[in-house]
Legacy VTK file of the C-alpha trace (Angstrom):
# vtk DataFile Version 3.0
C-alpha trace
ASCII
DATASET POLYDATA
POINTS 384 float
22.006 116.968 -2.969
18.815 114.859 -2.962
20.067 112.858 -5.969
23.372 112.235 -4.210
21.555 110.995 -1.099
19.484 108.625 -3.224
22.608 107.201 -4.877
24.299 106.694 -1.520
21.143 105.039 -0.196
21.109 102.563 -3.094
24.830 101.826 -2.781
24.614 101.500 0.988
21.583 99.201 1.006
21.159 95.551 0.232
20.711 92.326 2.184
21.619 93.984 5.440
21.228 90.984 7.737
23.747 89.024 5.682
26.135 91.720 4.474
26.385 94.540 7.044
29.402 93.990 9.250
28.982 96.433 12.116
25.287 97.202 12.463
24.218 93.664 13.489
26.484 93.629 16.527
25.295 97.053 17.698
21.671 96.101 16.973
21.986 92.815 18.877
23.731 94.542 21.799
21.018 97.217 21.897
18.295 94.538 21.835
19.976 92.695 24.685
20.159 95.922 26.707
16.483 96.594 26.055
15.712 93.047 27.217
17.567 93.666 30.483
20.594 91.539 29.579
24.239 92.488 29.124
25.054 94.284 25.879
28.549 92.802 26.003
27.733 89.109 25.869
29.808 86.997 23.451
28.891 87.859 19.865
28.056 84.256 19.056
25.397 84.231 21.789
23.977 87.607 20.761
23.777 86.655 17.089
22.123 83.332 17.853
19.605 84.956 20.191
18.493 87.588 17.684
18.543 85.547 14.495
21.788 86.605 12.827
24.206 84.273 11.047
27.223 83.289 13.155
30.184 85.691 13.010
32.236 85.256 9.837
35.502 83.296 10.105
37.541 86.499 9.630
35.921 88.213 12.633
38.659 88.523 15.265
36.563 89.915 18.110
34.647 87.765 20.595
32.562 90.655 21.914
31.152 93.841 20.468
34.210 96.149 20.504
32.225 99.371 20.083
32.012 101.726 23.087
28.775 102.121 25.085
27.513 105.282 23.350
27.593 103.460 19.990
25.177 100.906 21.395
22.936 103.554 22.965
22.880 105.329 19.600
21.380 102.160 18.101
18.714 101.649 20.791
15.948 103.659 19.010
16.444 101.545 15.874
16.486 98.308 17.866
12.833 98.883 18.718
11.949 97.698 15.194
12.735 94.653 13.040
16.334 94.578 11.853
15.446 95.034 8.175
13.424 98.136 9.012
16.065 99.382 11.411
18.770 99.002 8.760
16.895 101.215 6.310
16.179 103.785 9.005
19.843 103.853 9.997
20.919 104.517 6.407
18.462 107.370 5.973
19.308 108.847 9.376
23.022 108.858 8.572
22.392 110.406 5.153
20.265 113.174 6.645
22.990 113.811 9.233
25.576 114.079 6.438
23.398 116.517 4.495
22.770 118.546 7.649
26.516 118.618 8.322
27.256 119.992 4.853
24.579 122.684 5.195
25.839 123.706 8.634
29.398 123.895 7.290
28.170 126.562 4.887
26.574 128.485 7.753
29.635 128.175 9.980
32.434 128.933 7.505
30.582 131.133 4.972
32.544 130.212 1.808
32.400 132.592 -1.151
30.378 130.094 -3.166
26.711 130.283 -4.217
24.397 128.181 -2.084
23.201 126.128 -5.061
26.793 125.228 -5.960
27.508 124.222 -2.368
24.398 122.009 -2.276
25.325 120.408 -5.596
28.833 119.638 -4.338
27.309 118.070 -1.235
25.232 115.739 -3.376
28.345 114.460 -5.138
29.494 113.000 -1.817
26.882 110.312 -2.410
29.486 108.754 -4.733
32.274 109.066 -2.144
33.448 105.661 -0.920
33.671 106.574 2.798
29.978 107.514 2.623
28.320 104.702 0.682
30.701 101.977 1.811
30.471 103.146 5.407
26.681 102.918 5.140
26.979 99.423 3.686
29.071 98.413 6.710
26.481 99.877 9.089
28.791 102.599 10.380
27.524 105.865 11.975
29.203 107.972 9.291
26.655 110.786 9.432
26.748 111.049 13.206
30.544 111.228 13.206
30.548 114.044 10.645
27.848 116.005 12.455
29.418 115.458 15.891
32.837 116.577 14.642
31.313 119.786 13.335
29.356 120.236 16.573
32.510 119.880 18.691
34.256 122.381 16.415
31.391 124.870 16.688
31.123 124.525 20.482
34.862 125.123 20.803
34.604 128.156 18.497
31.803 129.673 20.560
33.499 128.665 23.841
30.503 126.716 25.098
32.825 124.744 27.317
30.434 122.409 29.156
28.599 121.485 25.966
31.964 120.941 24.278
32.993 118.484 26.986
29.700 116.589 26.956
29.570 116.183 23.168
33.265 115.327 22.928
32.962 112.598 25.560
29.805 111.170 23.999
31.420 111.085 20.558
34.593 109.470 21.901
32.347 106.722 23.261
31.032 106.154 19.745
34.451 106.104 18.068
37.531 106.927 20.230
39.658 108.626 17.544
37.663 111.835 18.108
39.574 112.200 21.408
42.241 114.186 19.563
39.870 117.179 19.428
40.395 117.675 23.165
43.411 119.764 22.117
41.001 122.584 21.208
40.564 123.256 24.920
44.274 124.018 25.328
43.692 127.598 24.228
41.240 128.304 27.051
41.640 129.645 30.574
41.895 127.284 33.530
38.288 128.062 34.460
37.056 127.225 30.966
39.082 124.017 30.957
37.599 123.054 34.313
34.093 123.514 32.947
34.993 121.430 29.900
36.379 118.728 32.219
33.053 118.624 34.063
31.297 118.182 30.721
33.708 115.386 29.794
33.058 113.630 33.096
29.276 113.842 32.699
29.238 112.901 29.023
31.618 110.019 29.610
30.003 108.597 32.741
26.412 108.309 31.540
26.963 105.718 28.748
29.078 103.459 30.968
26.553 103.739 33.811
23.641 103.051 31.470
25.223 99.862 30.135
26.530 98.888 33.584
30.097 98.257 32.495
33.321 99.726 33.834
35.596 101.538 31.342
38.490 99.144 31.936
36.243 96.126 31.420
35.022 97.512 28.093
38.632 98.217 27.125
39.569 94.609 27.879
36.788 93.308 25.650
37.550 95.821 22.890
41.250 94.917 22.866
40.449 91.904 20.687
40.021 94.391 17.822
43.762 95.112 17.865
44.208 92.448 15.211
42.534 94.720 12.672
45.225 97.424 12.793
47.073 96.063 9.765
43.891 96.393 7.722
43.540 100.141 8.298
44.866 103.011 6.189
46.767 104.649 9.046
50.479 105.038 9.673
50.406 102.311 12.375
48.558 100.094 9.894
50.948 100.446 6.971
54.029 100.258 9.228
52.562 97.239 11.041
53.527 98.520 14.487
50.450 97.058 16.170
47.850 98.538 18.482
50.279 99.501 21.260
52.662 101.268 18.898
49.698 102.880 17.189
48.327 104.272 20.442
51.756 105.709 21.260
51.693 107.402 17.846
48.184 108.730 18.510
49.058 110.072 21.971
52.146 111.779 20.553
49.978 113.466 17.927
47.641 114.719 20.669
50.624 116.073 22.579
52.013 117.913 19.564
48.739 119.634 18.732
48.013 120.412 22.388
51.348 122.216 22.561
50.734 124.075 19.290
47.272 125.133 20.419
48.611 126.248 23.802
51.168 128.443 22.030
48.459 130.110 19.968
47.709 128.040 16.853
44.279 129.297 15.680
41.352 127.118 16.630
40.143 126.412 13.082
43.631 125.447 11.961
44.094 123.250 15.031
40.751 121.512 14.497
41.528 120.819 10.839
45.067 119.567 11.413
44.089 117.465 14.428
41.139 115.809 12.660
43.304 114.791 9.708
46.140 113.711 12.005
43.708 111.410 13.813
43.090 109.571 10.537
46.839 109.168 10.102
47.864 108.330 13.666
44.922 106.406 15.159
45.650 102.684 14.681
42.069 101.704 13.806
41.351 104.606 11.422
39.045 102.692 9.091
38.335 103.964 5.574
34.802 105.143 6.388
35.970 107.483 9.153
36.968 110.056 6.526
33.371 111.281 6.700
34.373 113.100 9.902
36.718 115.136 7.671
33.829 116.746 5.769
34.066 119.862 8.001
37.796 119.989 7.234
37.075 119.784 3.505
34.533 122.591 3.892
37.011 124.748 5.815
39.754 124.179 3.243
37.341 125.103 0.432
36.427 128.274 2.327
40.069 129.197 2.780
40.755 128.541 -0.916
37.987 130.987 -1.846
39.735 133.559 0.352
43.369 132.918 -0.558
43.027 131.654 -4.123
45.635 129.001 -3.323
45.723 126.744 -6.395
48.128 124.240 -4.830
45.643 123.648 -2.039
42.846 123.268 -4.591
44.777 120.606 -6.481
45.682 118.859 -3.226
42.065 118.840 -2.060
40.914 117.502 -5.425
43.543 114.743 -5.278
42.436 113.769 -1.776
38.767 113.564 -2.733
39.512 111.526 -5.870
41.847 109.114 -4.094
39.304 108.545 -1.339
36.643 107.854 -3.956
38.438 104.536 -4.520
36.510 102.007 -2.430
38.064 99.730 0.155
38.718 96.722 -2.080
39.499 93.194 -0.967
42.517 91.546 -2.647
42.208 88.027 -4.029
44.926 85.324 -3.920
45.452 85.123 -7.704
43.984 88.440 -8.823
45.557 90.592 -11.514
45.058 93.989 -13.111
44.397 97.522 -11.883
41.668 96.595 -9.419
43.869 93.996 -7.774
46.736 96.485 -7.588
44.474 99.031 -5.888
43.219 96.383 -3.473
46.726 95.313 -2.463
47.882 98.887 -1.866
44.632 100.355 -0.499
46.075 101.210 2.923
48.966 103.164 1.428
46.536 104.944 -0.920
44.447 106.019 2.074
47.499 107.194 4.024
48.794 109.160 1.024
45.378 110.731 0.453
45.068 111.775 4.092
48.617 113.142 3.994
47.717 115.216 0.936
44.717 116.681 2.777
47.006 117.531 5.698
49.202 119.412 3.240
46.166 121.284 1.892
45.269 122.393 5.423
48.808 123.661 6.008
48.746 125.487 2.652
45.595 127.486 3.424
46.209 128.063 7.145
46.290 131.786 7.997
49.870 133.011 7.853
49.298 136.271 9.733
49.055 134.412 13.036
52.256 132.383 12.734
54.210 134.770 14.988
51.625 134.391 17.724
52.892 130.878 18.400
55.704 132.406 20.439
54.182 135.762 21.376
51.158 134.271 23.130
53.172 133.130 26.120
55.398 136.218 26.253
54.736 138.694 29.101
52.814 141.769 28.070
55.024 144.884 27.802
53.727 148.341 28.715
53.076 150.635 25.752
56.065 152.862 24.953
54.128 155.491 23.064
56.318 155.097 19.969
55.153 153.999 16.538
LINES 1 385
384 0 1 2 3 4 5 6 7 8 9 10 11 12 13 14 15 16 17 18 19 20 21 22 23 24 25 26 27 28 29 30 31 32 33 34 35 36 37 38 39 40 41 42 43 44 45 46 47 48 49 50 51 52 53 54 55 56 57 58 59 60 61 62 63 64 65 66 67 68 69 70 71 72 73 74 75 76 77 78 79 80 81 82 83 84 85 86 87 88 89 90 91 92 93 94 95 96 97 98 99 100 101 102 103 104 105 106 107 108 109 110 111 112 113 114 115 116 117 118 119 120 121 122 123 124 125 126 127 128 129 130 131 132 133 134 135 136 137 138 139 140 141 142 143 144 145 146 147 148 149 150 151 152 153 154 155 156 157 158 159 160 161 162 163 164 165 166 167 168 169 170 171 172 173 174 175 176 177 178 179 180 181 182 183 184 185 186 187 188 189 190 191 192 193 194 195 196 197 198 199 200 201 202 203 204 205 206 207 208 209 210 211 212 213 214 215 216 217 218 219 220 221 222 223 224 225 226 227 228 229 230 231 232 233 234 235 236 237 238 239 240 241 242 243 244 245 246 247 248 249 250 251 252 253 254 255 256 257 258 259 260 261 262 263 264 265 266 267 268 269 270 271 272 273 274 275 276 277 278 279 280 281 282 283 284 285 286 287 288 289 290 291 292 293 294 295 296 297 298 299 300 301 302 303 304 305 306 307 308 309 310 311 312 313 314 315 316 317 318 319 320 321 322 323 324 325 326 327 328 329 330 331 332 333 334 335 336 337 338 339 340 341 342 343 344 345 346 347 348 349 350 351 352 353 354 355 356 357 358 359 360 361 362 363 364 365 366 367 368 369 370 371 372 373 374 375 376 377 378 379 380 381 382 383
């Protein structure tokens, strides 16, 4: 695993001030907040104030589109020079990814030797969502670890903690909101406690940055132009941000209903996480790191069921997502150019294959509970 982390560190490093796309805006916003100014000033002003090159011509946003918790997450790193902060961010995300993989072993207990599990985790250093996400300055490790944490809190029915962590993670990257469906299997009292956690976890970042949710949403709406560049169903169908959000909300509704009717929590978490990558309009390529717990769960189920179809599907997903997010060129030719021009469809197909793997290994013994859960309990008849 250490070797894999080193490879990812090398691939994810470089001239960060010039090449990283997302870290500079969060760093500059965090610096502005530390200096007592607004974190949501125009990007051109922030970049000029803190010594970054002007935004590239292809940047469609005028303000930092990332939610408040993403900026607060960067504050500790903004206390240092950007070059130092960039290296610290990469290492922090890598450690979070390694920690996630280790905790997946503890949570799911696959029938695999620990050394083999650790070796497999190191191979993820070559996985494009990891090293390319690091190169973009994305919180890939935090997203993976937070997804697993939300899953674990839901499993153990720590409802307030579930709500707090879910809200905080949504305010780093909103696609995680789909995991709210896990609460649909709880009692009204448990859901109320989770709602309190959501309110607390969601209010603090907005209060800290002194911005109203609707004002942040207005500023972030400039990012809607990026939908066509994402490997999601809204992206490949070119239905725009509004159509994409309708698709995402429908997915939440479907899984909320399935969970309410008794779909097991682990199955719901796995299906919902993958569905988020398919339905959320801005499901960028690097967000697949949040699916590491799903990969771990599918592997665990394969060791239990021996399902070879699921094994082949999982392998296909991992290999397809090893293809980096390539940029097409106007007159390019060959295999690389073909992959670049069809990258969004490749990502959608890969995510769809993983969804199929989850369905293939989902416990079958509980299928009947989907209808029985809401049925009234009948008194025992005393017959066999």
